[in-house]
C-alpha positions as CSV (number, residue, x, y, z in Angstrom):
1,M,0.0,0.2,-0.5
2,L,1.4,4.0,-1.0
3,S,2.0,5.8,2.0
4,K,0.2,9.3,2.3
5,T,3.6,11.2,1.0
6,S,4.3,9.0,-1.7
7,L,0.4,9.5,-3.6
8,T,1.4,13.1,-3.1
9,L,4.4,13.0,-4.9
10,A,3.0,10.4,-7.4
11,C,0.0,13.0,-8.0
12,M,2.3,16.2,-8.2
13,Q,4.6,14.5,-10.4
14,L,1.1,13.8,-12.9
15,L,0.2,16.9,-13.0
16,M,3.6,18.4,-13.3
17,L,4.0,16.4,-17.0
18,T,0.3,17.0,-17.7
19,G,1.1,20.2,-17.4
20,L,3.8,19.8,-19.5
21,A,2.2,18.4,-22.4
22,Q,-0.8,21.3,-22.6
23,P,0.7,23.1,-25.7
24,Q,1.5,26.7,-25.0
25,S,-0.5,29.5,-26.1
26,D,1.4,32.8,-24.4
27,F,4.9,33.8,-26.0
28,W,7.3,36.8,-27.5
29,V,8.1,37.6,-30.9
30,Q,10.7,40.0,-31.5
31,T,9.4,42.7,-34.4
32,N,11.7,46.2,-34.9
33,G,10.2,48.5,-32.3
34,P,10.5,52.3,-33.1
35,D,13.5,53.7,-34.2
36,G,13.7,57.0,-32.7
37,G,15.4,55.7,-29.2
38,A,15.1,53.7,-26.1
39,V,11.8,53.1,-25.4
40,L,10.8,54.0,-22.1
41,A,7.1,53.5,-21.5
42,L,4.5,51.4,-24.0
43,R,1.1,51.7,-23.8
44,S,-2.0,49.2,-25.6
45,A,-5.3,50.8,-26.5
46,A,-8.2,48.4,-26.3
47,D,-8.8,48.2,-30.0
48,G,-5.4,47.2,-29.8
49,R,-3.3,50.7,-31.2
50,L,0.4,50.6,-29.4
51,F,2.0,53.7,-28.6
52,A,5.7,53.9,-27.4
53,G,7.4,56.6,-25.3
54,A,11.0,56.9,-25.8
55,D,13.6,59.5,-25.4
56,N,13.3,61.7,-28.6
57,G,9.3,61.4,-29.3
58,V,5.9,58.8,-29.4
59,F,5.5,56.1,-31.6
60,Y,2.7,54.8,-32.7
61,S,1.7,51.3,-34.2
62,S,-1.4,50.1,-35.3
63,D,-0.4,46.4,-36.4
64,G,0.7,44.8,-33.5
65,G,4.1,46.2,-33.4
66,Q,5.1,45.4,-37.3
67,T,5.7,48.8,-37.6
68,W,5.6,51.9,-36.2
69,R,5.1,55.9,-36.6
70,R,6.5,58.7,-35.3
71,R,3.8,60.0,-33.9
72,G,4.8,63.9,-32.0
73,L,6.5,65.6,-29.4
74,V,10.1,65.1,-31.3
75,G,13.2,65.6,-29.2
76,E,10.7,65.0,-25.8
77,Y,12.3,62.3,-23.5
78,I,8.9,60.8,-22.6
79,R,9.1,59.7,-19.1
80,E,5.8,57.8,-18.9
81,L,2.6,56.7,-20.8
82,E,-1.0,56.4,-20.4
83,I,-4.5,55.9,-22.6
84,T,-7.2,57.2,-20.8
85,E,-10.8,55.4,-21.0
86,E,-11.8,58.1,-23.3
87,G,-8.8,56.4,-25.6
88,D,-6.9,60.4,-24.7
89,I,-3.3,59.8,-24.5
90,L,-1.3,61.3,-22.3
91,A,2.6,61.8,-22.2
92,G,5.2,62.8,-19.5
93,V,7.7,64.8,-20.0
94,L,8.6,67.9,-18.1
95,G,5.1,68.8,-17.6
96,L,1.9,66.6,-19.0
97,Y,0.7,66.2,-22.9
98,R,-2.8,65.2,-23.9
99,S,-3.5,63.8,-27.5
100,K,-6.8,63.0,-28.3
101,D,-6.4,62.4,-31.7
102,N,-3.8,59.4,-31.6
103,G,-0.9,61.9,-30.7
104,V,-1.1,63.9,-34.2
105,T,-1.0,67.1,-32.3
106,W,-0.4,67.8,-28.8
107,N,-1.3,70.0,-25.9
108,K,0.6,70.8,-23.1
109,I,-1.8,70.4,-20.1
110,L,0.4,70.9,-16.9
111,S,3.2,72.1,-16.2
112,I,6.2,71.6,-13.7
113,T,9.7,72.1,-13.1
114,G,10.3,68.3,-12.8
115,G,10.0,65.2,-15.0
116,V,6.8,63.4,-14.9
117,D,7.3,59.7,-14.0
118,A,3.8,58.2,-13.7
119,I,0.2,59.3,-13.9
């Protein structure tokens, strides 16, 4: 007769083996990324749009990161990005900027002396 410990170990091994046999669907795929410096912030909208804040502006992808386009604030060190429930994009720089048109135009909505590291 198997002891309780042996039975527990056998069940754990069986569970681990069945977990390994399951197909894995989550994985990373390398893309080219935005060509404009180091990416410091990355946000995904509910509809799949991607926004990257880099040390040289904001970049935009509508195809899952396969291609990227510059979306303004060129030359700015984008420390943080956020997408609001309304779909506006907020960018933390030396102050706070907002775009209501997917990053085509930006308006400064807050001026501060230090950088915005969290929104």
